[in-house]
N, C-alpha and C positions, 0 to 999 in steps of 0.2 A: 195334838202334839205341838208344843211351842216351836216357833222357828228359831234357828240358830242365828247368831250375829252375822251380819253381812260379810265379815272377814272370813267366815267359814263356808261361804257359798261358792267359793272358787274350788274347782276340782281339777286336778291334773291326772288325766287318764293316760297311762302308758301302755302301749300295745307292743308286746314282745312275741315274735314268731320266728320259726325256723324256715318259713317261706315268705310269701308276700305280705301276709297278715291281713288280707282283705276281709276274711270271715270274722276275725276278731274285731276289726275296726267297725264293720257293719253292725255287729252285735252291740258294741259299745255305743255307737251313734243312736241305735234304736232305743237303748236304755236311757241315754242322756236326754233324748227328746221328751221324756216324761218329766223333766225338770227344767222348764223353760226359763225360770228365774235364776238358775245357777250359771256361773261362768265356767264353761268347760274348755279346758285346754287339752288337745290331743297331741301326744308325742309318740311317733311310730318308730319302732326299731325292728325292721324286717331282716330276714336272712341271718338270724343269730344262730349259727350252726356249731359253735364250739364254746368251751367254757371261757376262753380268753375274751371273746367278744361279749359273752354274757357278763363277765366280771366288769368289763369296761362300761357296759350299759348300766349295771346296778350302781357303779361308782358315780356315774353321771347323774342319775335320777335322784340321788340322795338330796340334792339341793332343792327339790320341789316339795312344797307342803301339800297336805291333803291328797295323798297318792292313792290311786286305784290302779293296780297292775292286772291287765288282762292278757293272758298268755296262751299260746298254742305251741307246745314244744314236744317233739317226738321222743327224745331221750329222757329216761327217768333221772339220770344224773344231772341233767340240766334243770330239772324242776326243784331239786333240793336247795340250791342257792337262793331261789326266789322265795321258797317257804321260810328259810332262815332270815332273809332280808326283810320280808314282810313283818315277821315277829319282832325283829330288832328295831325296825323303823316305824312301827305303828301304822303300817300301810295295809290296805285291803288287797286281796289277791283273788283272781277269778280264773279258773281253768274252764274255758267256755264249752269244751266238747264233752267232758267227762259226765256231768249230771244227766244230760239228755241221752247219751249213749247207754249209760247204766240203766236208766229207766226203761228204754226200749228193750234192752237185753233181758231185764227182769220180767217184763210183760210177755215177751215172745219166747223166753227160754232159749234164745239163740245167741250165739257169740257173733259179734261184728266181724266182718271180713276185713282183711288188711289190704288196703289199696294204696297205690302211689299217691302221696300227699296226705294220706290219712294220719291221724295223730298216733294211734295205737290200735292194736287188736285188743280192745278193752273188754275185760271180763271181771268177775268178782275177785280173781287172784290179783289183778292189777290194782283194783281199788283198795284191797287189803294191804298191798305193798305201799301204796301212797300213804295210807293211814299210819302204817308202821313207821314210815320215814318221818312223818310229822311228829309222831310220838317220840322218836329218838332225838329230834331237834328240841322238842319241848322239855324233855327230861335229861338233857345232856349236862354233865358236870354237877349233878345233884341240885339242879335249880329249884325243884319242888319235890319234897320228900314223899308226897302222896303218890308220885309216879312209881315208887318202888313197889307199892302194894298192887298196882295195876299191871306191872310189867311181866312179860314172859321170862325175861332174863334180866338179872341185875349184875353189872360188872363193877368190881371194886379193884382199885390199884393205885399205886403211887404215880406221880407225874411221869409221863413218857412210857407208859406200858400199853399204849395203843387202844385206850378205852373208846375214844370217839370214833376212829375209823372202824373199829370192830362193831360198835353200835350201829353204824350206818350200813355196814356190810350185812349184818344179821337182819337189819330192817328190810333189806332187799330180799330176804328169805321169808318175809312176812312175820317176823318176830318183833314184838314190842320190847324194846330194850331201854333200860335206864342205867346210868352209870354214876358212880360216886368217886371223886378223887380223894385219896387218903393223904391228908396233909398232917404233918407232925403236930400233935397236941391239939387237934381239933375234935369237936364233939361228933360222935357217930349218931346219926338220927335213929330214934327208937324204932322207926319202921323197919330198919334193917334186921332187927331181932324178931320181927313179926312175920318174916317171909319164910317160906319153905326153903331150907338150906340147899336143896337140890337146884333151885333157881338161881342161886348165887354163885358167881364165878370169881375167884380171887386170882388176879393177874400179878405175876412177879417177874423179875428179870435178874440177869447176872449183874453183880455190882460193876464190873469193868465195862460191860456193854452199856449199862445205864449211864455211867460216868462219861463215856465217849459221846453218847447221844445228847446228853445235856450240855456238854462242852460245845458241841457243834451248833446246838440251838442258840446258845449265847453268842457265839461267833457270828451266826447268821443275822443276829440283831445288832451287830456292831458293838457288843459289850464284852467286858472282860470274862473269859471262860472260867477263870479260877475264882469261884464264889462258893458260898455255903451250899448253893443249889447243886453244884457238881462235885463238892467235896466228898471223898470216899468214905470218911467216917460218918458224915451225915447220911449218905446213901445207905450205908450198912444199917444205921439206926432206923431209917424209914422202912427198909425191907424187913427188918426184924419185927418192928411194930406191926406191919401189915400181916406178916405170917402169924403173929400172936393172935390177931383178930380172926384170921382165917381158921386157926385151930379152935378158937372159941365158938365160931359159927358152925364149924364142921362142914365147910363148903369145899367144893372142888377147886383145885389150884392148878394153874397152868403157867409155866415159865415161857414167856414170849420171846426170849433171847434166841436169835437165829431162826425164828419162825415167821413165815409170811402171815398176813391177815387171813388169807384163805385157809392156811393150815390150822391156825388157832380157832377159826370159826368152825372148821370141820370137827375138831375135838369137842367143842362146846355142843354142837348139834348131836354128836354121837353120845355124849354124856346125857343129853336130854331125851335121847331115844327118838330123834327126828331124822328122817332120811332126807338127804338133799335131793 
């Protein structure tokens, strides 16, 4: 295998942990020792125990090229931002504990015990959930149409009908979810028509509720709230076009107005015949 240019031989290894991070660092150092000609820069971020600290960390490390993120985090919701960050910034990520624990669990048929300082009580359910979360990130907003054919659930809906948060919530239930935003006058991927209609969920909303949500979103961006995005006539046209597609597909439709993510997810799981 030919060597890369010297400019690519510098590696920035970022250690993120919700404790001291010594285990992650020792593993990184042992691996890096196999590459004596590479310039290794270690950047440690210990005691990252909440999302605010994690967001600050991820914002800071964007500046570093050739990133390898090695992390040990107990909370599932803390791992998702790293998965997304790695995909969006072409970084490598390593969860150091999971592969070894999974292998031992499979060989012994035993579940690991949960001890103070341990990362998780890791089992097959946990690994399925992480895989589902990765799937939801990869196929969010219709990024790759082939995901529709592989998904357990496909969510369709106009802007601000809770597609992404629903995808992630259902991923935590071990469901592989892809979603597609319905934008006026855009082409619907042919894959949508190849899916079992039972797997497709059409999301809709009350026009007045959608109007207020979109206005508030524009205000939060410091923009004029009165645009075509929040115009009632435009909203009614979008919802009507979406409903026309739902009728054509024969899919299950849920109005998310005044419903929590949990309530909508429960309706979807009931429709699919899945017990929570």
